All heavy atoms as a GROMACS GRO file, in nm:
protein
  549
    1MET      N    1   1.836   0.498   1.656
    1MET     CA    2   1.948   0.560   1.721
    1MET      C    3   1.895   0.647   1.827
    1MET      O    4   1.820   0.742   1.804
    1MET     CB    5   2.032   0.639   1.621
    1MET     CG    6   2.140   0.720   1.681
    1MET     SD    7   2.229   0.809   1.552
    1MET     CE    8   2.377   0.834   1.638
    2SER      N    9   1.933   0.633   1.949
    2SER     CA   10   1.893   0.716   2.062
    2SER      C   11   2.002   0.823   2.092
    2SER      O   12   2.121   0.804   2.062
    2SER     CB   13   1.878   0.626   2.187
    2SER     OG   14   1.782   0.530   2.159
    3GLU      N   15   1.954   0.923   2.156
    3GLU     CA   16   2.045   1.035   2.196
    3GLU      C   17   2.095   1.002   2.340
    3GLU      O   18   2.017   0.958   2.425
    3GLU     CB   19   1.967   1.165   2.200
    3GLU     CG   20   1.946   1.221   2.064
    3GLU     CD   21   2.072   1.258   1.989
    3GLU    OE1   22   2.154   1.315   2.047
    3GLU    OE2   23   2.079   1.220   1.877
    4PRO      N   24   2.219   1.031   2.361
    4PRO     CA   25   2.271   1.016   2.499
    4PRO      C   26   2.198   1.112   2.594
    4PRO      O   27   2.161   1.224   2.558
    4PRO     CB   28   2.419   1.050   2.490
    4PRO     CG   29   2.445   1.070   2.346
    4PRO     CD   30   2.320   1.073   2.271
    5ALA      N   31   2.182   1.068   2.717
    5ALA     CA   32   2.107   1.154   2.815
    5ALA      C   33   2.172   1.290   2.837
    5ALA      O   34   2.107   1.387   2.866
    5ALA     CB   35   2.104   1.076   2.949
    6GLU      N   36   2.305   1.301   2.823
    6GLU     CA   37   2.369   1.429   2.857
    6GLU      C   38   2.340   1.544   2.759
    6GLU      O   39   2.380   1.652   2.786
    6GLU     CB   40   2.525   1.407   2.870
    6GLU     CG   41   2.596   1.367   2.746
    6GLU     CD   42   2.605   1.216   2.722
    6GLU    OE1   43   2.547   1.139   2.790
    6GLU    OE2   44   2.678   1.179   2.629
    7THR      N   45   2.280   1.511   2.647
    7THR     CA   46   2.249   1.621   2.550
    7THR      C   47   2.133   1.698   2.591
    7THR      O   48   2.118   1.811   2.547
    7THR     CB   49   2.214   1.565   2.410
    7THR    OG1   50   2.096   1.484   2.413
    7THR    CG2   51   2.332   1.481   2.350
    8GLY      N   52   2.046   1.652   2.682
    8GLY     CA   53   1.932   1.718   2.728
    8GLY      C   54   1.819   1.720   2.625
    8GLY      O   55   1.714   1.771   2.642
    9LEU      N   56   1.836   1.650   2.509
    9LEU     CA   57   1.740   1.630   2.412
    9LEU      C   58   1.661   1.507   2.435
    9LEU      O   59   1.716   1.402   2.485
    9LEU     CB   60   1.802   1.624   2.264
    9LEU     CG   61   1.872   1.752   2.234
    9LEU    CD1   62   1.955   1.730   2.101
    9LEU    CD2   63   1.777   1.865   2.207
   10PRO      N   64   1.536   1.496   2.393
   10PRO     CA   65   1.455   1.374   2.415
   10PRO      C   66   1.514   1.256   2.329
   10PRO      O   67   1.569   1.282   2.221
   10PRO     CB   68   1.314   1.406   2.368
   10PRO     CG   69   1.322   1.538   2.304
   10PRO     CD   70   1.451   1.602   2.331
   11ASP      N   71   1.493   1.147   2.386
   11ASP     CA   72   1.538   1.021   2.310
   11ASP      C   73   1.455   1.011   2.186
   11ASP      O   74   1.332   1.010   2.187
   11ASP     CB   75   1.516   0.896   2.407
   11ASP     CG   76   1.567   0.765   2.347
   11ASP    OD1   77   1.602   0.762   2.229
   11ASP    OD2   78   1.565   0.667   2.424
   12VAL      N   79   1.522   1.000   2.072
   12VAL     CA   80   1.452   0.989   1.940
   12VAL      C   81   1.354   0.871   1.938
   12VAL      O   82   1.245   0.886   1.878
   12VAL     CB   83   1.557   0.981   1.826
   12VAL    CG1   84   1.492   0.948   1.691
   12VAL    CG2   85   1.642   1.103   1.815
   13ASP      N   86   1.388   0.764   2.002
   13ASP     CA   87   1.307   0.642   1.994
   13ASP      C   88   1.169   0.662   2.072
   13ASP      O   89   1.083   0.578   2.055
   13ASP     CB   90   1.377   0.523   2.053
   13ASP     CG   91   1.498   0.480   1.967
   13ASP    OD1   92   1.494   0.514   1.847
   13ASP    OD2   93   1.591   0.424   2.026
   14THR      N   94   1.159   0.765   2.142
   14THR     CA   95   1.034   0.796   2.221
   14THR      C   96   0.940   0.894   2.157
   14THR      O   97   0.833   0.916   2.205
   14THR     CB   98   1.065   0.831   2.363
   14THR    OG1   99   1.126   0.967   2.362
   14THR    CG2  100   1.149   0.733   2.444
   15LEU      N  101   0.992   0.957   2.049
   15LEU     CA  102   0.916   1.065   1.984
   15LEU      C  103   0.800   1.013   1.901
   15LEU      O  104   0.813   0.918   1.831
   15LEU     CB  105   1.006   1.152   1.902
   15LEU     CG  106   1.124   1.228   1.977
   15LEU    CD1  107   1.212   1.295   1.876
   15LEU    CD2  108   1.066   1.313   2.077
   16SER      N  109   0.692   1.088   1.906
   16SER     CA  110   0.582   1.064   1.812
   16SER      C  111   0.625   1.110   1.672
   16SER      O  112   0.723   1.173   1.664
   16SER     CB  113   0.455   1.154   1.853
   16SER     OG  114   0.485   1.283   1.837
   17TYR      N  115   0.549   1.077   1.575
   17TYR     CA  116   0.581   1.123   1.435
   17TYR      C  117   0.590   1.269   1.429
   17TYR      O  118   0.686   1.326   1.376
   17TYR     CB  119   0.477   1.067   1.338
   17TYR     CG  120   0.497   1.130   1.201
   17TYR    CD1  121   0.601   1.088   1.120
   17TYR    CD2  122   0.422   1.233   1.161
   17TYR    CE1  123   0.625   1.146   0.994
   17TYR    CE2  124   0.445   1.298   1.038
   17TYR     CZ  125   0.540   1.249   0.958
   17TYR     OH  126   0.563   1.309   0.833
   18GLU      N  127   0.488   1.336   1.485
   18GLU     CA  128   0.485   1.483   1.479
   18GLU      C  129   0.603   1.550   1.554
   18GLU      O  130   0.663   1.645   1.497
   18GLU     CB  131   0.355   1.539   1.527
   18GLU     CG  132   0.237   1.501   1.449
   18GLU     CD  133   0.181   1.358   1.469
   18GLU    OE1  134   0.233   1.285   1.555
   18GLU    OE2  135   0.087   1.321   1.401
   19ALA      N  136   0.637   1.494   1.671
   19ALA     CA  137   0.753   1.551   1.742
   19ALA      C  138   0.885   1.525   1.667
   19ALA      O  139   0.967   1.615   1.656
   19ALA     CB  140   0.757   1.493   1.878
   20ALA      N  141   0.898   1.407   1.605
   20ALA     CA  142   1.023   1.379   1.536
   20ALA      C  143   1.031   1.461   1.411
   20ALA      O  144   1.140   1.517   1.370
   20ALA     CB  145   1.026   1.234   1.494
   21ARG      N  146   0.913   1.487   1.340
   21ARG     CA  147   0.917   1.569   1.224
   21ARG      C  148   0.959   1.714   1.252
   21ARG      O  149   1.036   1.772   1.187
   21ARG     CB  150   0.780   1.567   1.157
   21ARG     CG  151   0.761   1.650   1.030
   21ARG     CD  152   0.621   1.682   0.995
   21ARG     NE  153   0.563   1.758   1.104
   21ARG     CZ  154   0.439   1.741   1.150
   21ARG    NH1  155   0.354   1.669   1.087
   21ARG    NH2  156   0.391   1.811   1.252
   22ASP      N  157   0.896   1.771   1.364
   22ASP     CA  158   0.920   1.905   1.404
   22ASP      C  159   1.062   1.921   1.445
   22ASP      O  160   1.130   2.022   1.412
   22ASP     CB  161   0.829   1.949   1.524
   22ASP     CG  162   0.684   1.959   1.461
   22ASP    OD1  163   0.658   1.963   1.346
   22ASP    OD2  164   0.596   1.966   1.557
   23ALA      N  165   1.123   1.821   1.511
   23ALA     CA  166   1.266   1.828   1.555
   23ALA      C  167   1.350   1.820   1.431
   23ALA      O  168   1.456   1.885   1.425
   23ALA     CB  169   1.296   1.711   1.649
   24LEU      N  170   1.314   1.738   1.330
   24LEU     CA  171   1.391   1.728   1.214
   24LEU      C  172   1.393   1.869   1.139
   24LEU      O  173   1.503   1.906   1.090
   24LEU     CB  174   1.343   1.618   1.122
   24LEU     CG  175   1.409   1.595   0.991
   24LEU    CD1  176   1.563   1.568   1.006
   24LEU    CD2  177   1.339   1.481   0.916
   25ILE      N  178   1.286   1.929   1.125
   25ILE     CA  179   1.272   2.056   1.069
   25ILE      C  180   1.367   2.152   1.128
   25ILE      O  181   1.435   2.230   1.069
   25ILE     CB  182   1.124   2.107   1.062
   25ILE    CG1  183   1.044   2.023   0.965
   25ILE    CG2  184   1.117   2.257   1.025
   25ILE    CD1  185   0.896   2.052   0.975
   26ALA      N  186   1.369   2.152   1.268
   26ALA     CA  187   1.451   2.248   1.345
   26ALA      C  188   1.597   2.213   1.321
   26ALA      O  189   1.684   2.307   1.309
   26ALA     CB  190   1.422   2.230   1.493
   27VAL      N  191   1.639   2.092   1.309
   27VAL     CA  192   1.777   2.048   1.278
   27VAL      C  193   1.817   2.105   1.141
   27VAL      O  194   1.930   2.163   1.125
   27VAL     CB  195   1.797   1.894   1.286
   27VAL    CG1  196   1.932   1.855   1.224
   27VAL    CG2  197   1.788   1.849   1.438
   28VAL      N  198   1.732   2.082   1.047
   28VAL     CA  199   1.758   2.124   0.912
   28VAL      C  200   1.784   2.278   0.905
   28VAL      O  201   1.871   2.330   0.844
   28VAL     CB  202   1.656   2.083   0.806
   28VAL    CG1  203   1.671   2.144   0.672
   28VAL    CG2  204   1.661   1.931   0.787
   29ASP      N  205   1.688   2.357   0.972
   29ASP     CA  206   1.692   2.498   0.978
   29ASP      C  207   1.829   2.539   1.040
   29ASP      O  208   1.891   2.630   0.990
   29ASP     CB  209   1.578   2.557   1.058
   29ASP     CG  210   1.446   2.552   0.988
   29ASP    OD1  211   1.444   2.535   0.868
   29ASP    OD2  212   1.343   2.568   1.057
   30GLU      N  213   1.868   2.474   1.147
   30GLU     CA  214   1.991   2.516   1.215
   30GLU      C  215   2.117   2.481   1.125
   30GLU      O  216   2.206   2.567   1.119
   30GLU     CB  217   2.007   2.433   1.349
   30GLU     CG  218   2.116   2.493   1.433
   30GLU     CD  219   2.106   2.444   1.575
   30GLU    OE1  220   2.006   2.386   1.620
   30GLU    OE2  221   2.213   2.462   1.646
   31LEU      N  222   2.111   2.372   1.054
   31LEU     CA  223   2.227   2.346   0.965
   31LEU      C  224   2.228   2.441   0.849
   31LEU      O  225   2.332   2.487   0.810
   31LEU     CB  226   2.213   2.199   0.914
   31LEU     CG  227   2.250   2.088   1.010
   31LEU    CD1  228   2.205   1.952   0.956
   31LEU    CD2  229   2.397   2.092   1.033
   32GLU      N  230   2.108   2.481   0.795
   32GLU     CA  231   2.106   2.575   0.683
   32GLU      C  232   2.155   2.714   0.726
   32GLU      O  233   2.207   2.789   0.646
   32GLU     CB  234   1.968   2.579   0.629
   32GLU     CG  235   1.935   2.453   0.544
   32GLU     CD  236   1.793   2.456   0.490
   32GLU    OE1  237   1.706   2.536   0.535
   32GLU    OE2  238   1.764   2.379   0.400
   33ARG      N  239   2.129   2.751   0.849
   33ARG     CA  240   2.176   2.880   0.894
   33ARG      C  241   2.326   2.893   0.898
   33ARG      O  242   2.382   3.001   0.887
   33ARG     CB  243   2.122   2.914   1.032
   33ARG     CG  244   1.983   2.967   1.035
   33ARG     CD  245   1.947   3.027   1.167
   33ARG     NE  246   1.973   2.942   1.283
   33ARG     CZ  247   1.880   2.847   1.332
   33ARG    NH1  248   1.762   2.851   1.284
   33ARG    NH2  249   1.910   2.780   1.437
   34GLY      N  250   2.394   2.782   0.921
   34GLY     CA  251   2.538   2.776   0.927
   34GLY      C  252   2.591   2.835   1.056
   34GLY      O  253   2.507   2.866   1.153
   35GLY      N  254   2.713   2.853   1.073
   35GLY     CA  255   2.773   2.914   1.195
   35GLY      C  256   2.806   2.813   1.299
   35GLY      O  257   2.875   2.850   1.398
   36ALA      N  258   2.768   2.686   1.286
   36ALA     CA  259   2.802   2.588   1.382
   36ALA      C  260   2.946   2.534   1.362
   36ALA      O  261   2.990   2.538   1.243
   36ALA     CB  262   2.703   2.471   1.382
   37THR      N  263   3.007   2.490   1.463
   37THR     CA  264   3.137   2.430   1.449
   37THR      C  265   3.122   2.295   1.371
   37THR      O  266   3.007   2.246   1.360
   37THR     CB  267   3.205   2.400   1.581
   37THR    OG1  268   3.124   2.303   1.652
   37THR    CG2  269   3.220   2.525   1.666
   38LEU      N  270   3.228   2.243   1.332
   38LEU     CA  271   3.228   2.112   1.261
   38LEU      C  272   3.166   2.006   1.354
   38LEU      O  273   3.083   1.932   1.317
   38LEU     CB  274   3.368   2.066   1.221
   38LEU     CG  275   3.374   1.934   1.148
   38LEU    CD1  276   3.291   1.930   1.024
   38LEU    CD2  277   3.525   1.900   1.109
   39GLU      N  278   3.216   2.000   1.482
   39GLU     CA  279   3.156   1.909   1.578
   39GLU      C  280   3.009   1.920   1.594
   39GLU      O  281   2.937   1.824   1.598
   39GLU     CB  282   3.237   1.921   1.706
   39GLU     CG  283   3.206   1.810   1.805
   39GLU     CD  284   3.255   1.674   1.768
   39GLU    OE1  285   3.354   1.660   1.692
   39GLU    OE2  286   3.182   1.578   1.798
   40GLN      N  287   2.964   2.052   1.610
   40GLN     CA  288   2.823   2.074   1.626
   40GLN      C  289   2.741   2.034   1.505
   40GLN      O  290   2.632   1.971   1.509
   40GLN     CB  291   2.798   2.220   1.652
   40GLN     CG  292   2.847   2.266   1.788
   40GLN     CD  293   2.853   2.417   1.799
   40GLN    OE1  294   2.866   2.490   1.705
   40GLN    NE2  295   2.838   2.469   1.925
   41SER      N  296   2.803   2.062   1.386
   41SER     CA  297   2.732   2.029   1.259
   41SER      C  298   2.713   1.871   1.248
   41SER      O  299   2.614   1.821   1.203
   41SER     CB  300   2.810   2.081   1.142
   41SER     OG  301   2.798   2.219   1.142
   42LEU      N  302   2.828   1.805   1.283
   42LEU     CA  303   2.820   1.653   1.274
   42LEU      C  304   2.713   1.602   1.373
   42LEU      O  305   2.642   1.511   1.341
   42LEU     CB  306   2.961   1.593   1.307
   42LEU     CG  307   3.062   1.608   1.197
   42LEU    CD1  308   3.197   1.561   1.251
   42LEU    CD2  309   3.023   1.536   1.079
   43ALA      N  310   2.705   1.656   1.499
   43ALA     CA  311   2.605   1.618   1.594
   43ALA      C  312   2.472   1.636   1.538
   43ALA      O  313   2.377   1.556   1.549
   43ALA     CB  314   2.633   1.680   1.728
   44LEU      N  315   2.443   1.759   1.478
   44LEU     CA  316   2.318   1.792   1.424
   44LEU      C  317   2.281   1.698   1.310
   44LEU      O  318   2.168   1.643   1.302
   44LEU     CB  319   2.315   1.934   1.372
   44LEU     CG  320   2.304   2.043   1.469
   44LEU    CD1  321   2.337   2.177   1.411
   44LEU    CD2  322   2.167   2.043   1.539
   45TRP      N  323   2.378   1.664   1.220
   45TRP     CA  324   2.359   1.567   1.114
   45TRP      C  325   2.314   1.428   1.167
   45TRP      O  326   2.216   1.377   1.117
   45TRP     CB  327   2.480   1.561   1.022
   45TRP     CG  328   2.461   1.470   0.907
   45TRP    CD1  329   2.490   1.333   0.907
   45TRP    CD2  330   2.405   1.498   0.782
   45TRP    NE1  331   2.460   1.276   0.782
   45TRP    CE2  332   2.405   1.389   0.707
   45TRP    CE3  333   2.361   1.619   0.728
   45TRP    CZ2  334   2.354   1.383   0.574
   45TRP    CZ3  335   2.317   1.617   0.600
   45TRP    CH2  336   2.314   1.497   0.526
   46GLU      N  337   2.390   1.387   1.265
   46GLU     CA  338   2.352   1.252   1.319
   46GLU      C  339   2.221   1.255   1.381
   46GLU      O  340   2.144   1.156   1.366
   46GLU     CB  341   2.464   1.216   1.421
   46GLU     CG  342   2.600   1.180   1.358
   46GLU     CD  343   2.706   1.167   1.455
   46GLU    OE1  344   2.694   1.203   1.578
   46GLU    OE2  345   2.818   1.119   1.420
   47ARG      N  346   2.178   1.358   1.451
   47ARG     CA  347   2.049   1.365   1.511
   47ARG      C  348   1.940   1.370   1.396
   47ARG      O  349   1.834   1.303   1.408
   47ARG     CB  350   2.036   1.482   1.603
   47ARG     CG  351   1.891   1.485   1.672
   47ARG     CD  352   1.896   1.561   1.800
   47ARG     NE  353   1.754   1.575   1.855
   47ARG     CZ  354   1.701   1.483   1.928
   47ARG    NH1  355   1.770   1.377   1.966
   47ARG    NH2  356   1.576   1.499   1.976
   48GLY      N  357   1.972   1.444   1.293
   48GLY     CA  358   1.882   1.453   1.182
   48GLY      C  359   1.857   1.322   1.116
   48GLY      O  360   1.746   1.287   1.076
   49GLU      N  361   1.966   1.243   1.102
   49GLU     CA  362   1.955   1.108   1.046
   49GLU      C  363   1.860   1.019   1.136
   49GLU      O  364   1.779   0.948   1.083
   49GLU     CB  365   2.088   1.040   1.033
   49GLU     CG  366   2.172   1.101   0.916
   49GLU     CD  367   2.125   1.059   0.782
   49GLU    OE1  368   2.077   0.944   0.766
   49GLU    OE2  369   2.125   1.143   0.686
   50ALA      N  370   1.884   1.026   1.266
   50ALA     CA  371   1.802   0.953   1.360
   50ALA      C  372   1.657   0.993   1.354
   50ALA      O  373   1.568   0.907   1.360
   50ALA     CB  374   1.864   0.960   1.500
   51LEU      N  375   1.640   1.120   1.344
   51LEU     CA  376   1.498   1.170   1.336
   51LEU      C  377   1.428   1.128   1.206
   51LEU      O  378   1.310   1.093   1.209
   51LEU     CB  379   1.497   1.317   1.354
   51LEU     CG  380   1.532   1.375   1.493
   51LEU    CD1  381   1.564   1.531   1.482
   51LEU    CD2  382   1.416   1.348   1.594
   52ALA      N  383   1.501   1.138   1.099
   52ALA     CA  384   1.445   1.095   0.972
   52ALA      C  385   1.412   0.946   0.973
   52ALA      O  386   1.310   0.899   0.925
   52ALA     CB  387   1.546   1.126   0.858
   53THR      N  388   1.499   0.862   1.030
   53THR     CA  389   1.470   0.720   1.047
   53THR      C  390   1.349   0.698   1.132
   53THR      O  391   1.264   0.616   1.100
   53THR     CB  392   1.588   0.650   1.107
   53THR    OG1  393   1.699   0.664   1.019
   53THR    CG2  394   1.560   0.499   1.126
   54ARG      N  395   1.336   0.774   1.239
   54ARG     CA  396   1.214   0.761   1.324
   54ARG      C  397   1.088   0.800   1.246
   54ARG      O  398   0.984   0.724   1.259
   54ARG     CB  399   1.226   0.855   1.451
   54ARG     CG  400   1.111   0.850   1.544
   54ARG     CD  401   1.101   0.719   1.615
   54ARG     NE  402   0.997   0.725   1.712
   54ARG     CZ  403   0.941   0.618   1.764
   54ARG    NH1  404   0.978   0.493   1.728
   54ARG    NH2  405   0.851   0.631   1.848
   55CYS      N  406   1.089   0.906   1.173
   55CYS     CA  407   0.972   0.941   1.094
   55CYS      C  408   0.943   0.829   0.990
   55CYS      O  409   0.825   0.796   0.971
   55CYS     CB  410   1.004   1.073   1.019
   55CYS     SG  411   1.001   1.214   1.124
   56GLU      N  412   1.042   0.771   0.924
   56GLU     CA  413   1.016   0.671   0.828
   56GLU      C  414   0.962   0.544   0.895
   56GLU      O  415   0.866   0.482   0.842
   56GLU     CB  416   1.148   0.629   0.756
   56GLU     CG  417   1.131   0.526   0.650
   56GLU     CD  418   1.041   0.573   0.531
   56GLU    OE1  419   1.039   0.688   0.500
   56GLU    OE2  420   0.978   0.483   0.476
   57THR      N  421   0.999   0.513   1.017
   57THR     CA  422   0.945   0.403   1.089
   57THR      C  423   0.797   0.422   1.118
   57THR      O  424   0.716   0.333   1.100
   57THR     CB  425   1.022   0.384   1.225
   57THR    OG1  426   1.158   0.356   1.193
   57THR    CG2  427   0.968   0.270   1.306
   58TRP      N  428   0.759   0.543   1.160
   58TRP     CA  429   0.621   0.571   1.181
   58TRP      C  430   0.541   0.560   1.050
   58TRP      O  431   0.437   0.504   1.051
   58TRP     CB  432   0.602   0.718   1.235
   58TRP     CG  433   0.613   0.718   1.389
   58TRP    CD1  434   0.710   0.781   1.459
   58TRP    CD2  435   0.516   0.689   1.482
   58TRP    NE1  436   0.691   0.766   1.597
   58TRP    CE2  437   0.567   0.713   1.609
   58TRP    CE3  438   0.386   0.628   1.470
   58TRP    CZ2  439   0.494   0.680   1.727
   58TRP    CZ3  440   0.316   0.605   1.582
   58TRP    CH2  441   0.366   0.634   1.712
   59LEU      N  442   0.592   0.619   0.945
   59LEU     CA  443   0.512   0.612   0.812
   59LEU      C  444   0.505   0.468   0.769
   59LEU      O  445   0.398   0.433   0.716
   59LEU     CB  446   0.582   0.700   0.710
   59LEU     CG  447   0.579   0.851   0.747
   59LEU    CD1  448   0.667   0.922   0.644
   59LEU    CD2  449   0.436   0.901   0.746
   60THR      N  450   0.611   0.388   0.781
   60THR     CA  451   0.601   0.242   0.740
   60THR      C  452   0.497   0.172   0.824
   60THR      O  453   0.422   0.097   0.766
   60THR     CB  454   0.735   0.186   0.753
   60THR    OG1  455   0.831   0.252   0.671
   60THR    CG2  456   0.738   0.037   0.715
   61GLY      N  457   0.492   0.201   0.949
   61GLY     CA  458   0.391   0.135   1.039
   61GLY      C  459   0.244   0.180   1.001
   61GLY      O  460   0.158   0.099   1.003
   62ALA      N  461   0.233   0.308   0.973
   62ALA     CA  462   0.103   0.355   0.932
   62ALA      C  463   0.056   0.299   0.796
   62ALA      O  464  -0.058   0.258   0.784
   62ALA     CB  465   0.102   0.515   0.920
   63ARG      N  466   0.148   0.286   0.711
   63ARG     CA  467   0.120   0.223   0.573
   63ARG      C  468   0.078   0.071   0.593
   63ARG      O  469  -0.019   0.028   0.531
   63ARG     CB  470   0.245   0.239   0.480
   63ARG     CG  471   0.210   0.200   0.342
   63ARG     CD  472   0.335   0.227   0.250
   63ARG     NE  473   0.376   0.370   0.255
   63ARG     CZ  474   0.490   0.418   0.293
   63ARG    NH1  475   0.580   0.336   0.337
   63ARG    NH2  476   0.514   0.553   0.293
   64ALA      N  477   0.147   0.007   0.684
   64ALA     CA  478   0.109  -0.139   0.704
   64ALA      C  479  -0.026  -0.144   0.766
   64ALA      O  480  -0.108  -0.235   0.730
   64ALA     CB  481   0.219  -0.198   0.802
   65ARG      N  482  -0.060  -0.053   0.863
   65ARG     CA  483  -0.197  -0.062   0.924
   65ARG      C  484  -0.300  -0.033   0.825
   65ARG      O  485  -0.409  -0.094   0.821
   65ARG     CB  486  -0.196   0.041   1.041
   65ARG     CG  487  -0.113  -0.005   1.157
   65ARG     CD  488  -0.109   0.100   1.266
   65ARG     NE  489  -0.238   0.136   1.318
   65ARG     CZ  490  -0.262   0.231   1.405
   65ARG    NH1  491  -0.161   0.314   1.439
   65ARG    NH2  492  -0.386   0.256   1.444
   66LEU      N  493  -0.281   0.062   0.736
   66LEU     CA  494  -0.378   0.097   0.628
   66LEU      C  495  -0.395  -0.017   0.536
   66LEU      O  496  -0.511  -0.052   0.501
   66LEU     CB  497  -0.336   0.222   0.550
   66LEU     CG  498  -0.347   0.354   0.620
   66LEU    CD1  499  -0.285   0.469   0.538
   66LEU    CD2  500  -0.495   0.383   0.648
   67ASP      N  501  -0.289  -0.084   0.495
   67ASP     CA  502  -0.292  -0.201   0.410
   67ASP      C  503  -0.372  -0.310   0.472
   67ASP      O  504  -0.449  -0.380   0.406
   67ASP     CB  505  -0.148  -0.247   0.367
   67ASP     CG  506  -0.083  -0.150   0.270
   67ASP    OD1  507  -0.148  -0.057   0.211
   67ASP    OD2  508   0.044  -0.165   0.250
   68ALA      N  509  -0.349  -0.332   0.603
   68ALA     CA  510  -0.411  -0.438   0.676
   68ALA      C  511  -0.567  -0.403   0.680
   68ALA      O  512  -0.653  -0.493   0.667
   68ALA     CB  513  -0.359  -0.453   0.812
   69ALA      N  514  -0.598  -0.282   0.712
   69ALA     CA  515  -0.739  -0.243   0.715
   69ALA      C  516  -0.815  -0.255   0.577
   69ALA      O  517  -0.922  -0.308   0.573
   69ALA     CB  518  -0.751  -0.102   0.766
   70ARG      N  519  -0.746  -0.226   0.478
   70ARG     CA  520  -0.802  -0.247   0.338
   70ARG      C  521  -0.820  -0.387   0.306
   70ARG      O  522  -0.921  -0.426   0.248
   70ARG     CB  523  -0.703  -0.176   0.234
   70ARG     CG  524  -0.708  -0.035   0.230
   70ARG     CD  525  -0.630   0.019   0.113
   70ARG     NE  526  -0.614   0.163   0.125
   70ARG     CZ  527  -0.502   0.219   0.110
   70ARG    NH1  528  -0.387   0.157   0.081
   70ARG    NH2  529  -0.499   0.355   0.125
   71ALA      N  530  -0.734  -0.478   0.348
   71ALA     CA  531  -0.738  -0.612   0.330
   71ALA      C  532  -0.852  -0.675   0.398
   71ALA      O  533  -0.912  -0.774   0.355
   71ALA     CB  534  -0.605  -0.689   0.368
   72GLU      N  535  -0.889  -0.620   0.513
   72GLU     CA  536  -1.000  -0.675   0.595
   72GLU      C  537  -1.133  -0.636   0.538
   72GLU      O  538  -1.235  -0.702   0.571
   72GLU     CB  539  -0.988  -0.624   0.746
   72GLU     CG  540  -0.879  -0.684   0.816
   72GLU     CD  541  -0.865  -0.627   0.957
   72GLU    OE1  542  -0.951  -0.549   0.999
   72GLU    OE2  543  -0.766  -0.661   1.028
   73SER      N  544  -1.138  -0.529   0.464
   73SER     CA  545  -1.268  -0.476   0.407
   73SER      C  546  -1.303  -0.546   0.286
   73SER      O  547  -1.257  -0.619   0.215
   73SER     CB  548  -1.278  -0.330   0.388
   73SER     OG  549  -1.157  -0.270   0.378
   0.00000   0.00000   0.00000
């Protein structure tokens, strides 16, 4: 899931694992602080879901590469 350009936030699909993880931590912190409107909270939740998916994609890819390297040895 990509972010629309008008948000000013980087496209989730272009983030490295570390950048996606750090952005996800920031989203969780903001949601836990509260005070956001319902609309803002929903947008944060959706971005958090996209960031979590991006992190999982990176981890799955890394796991596959490790498995392939082990199989070669």
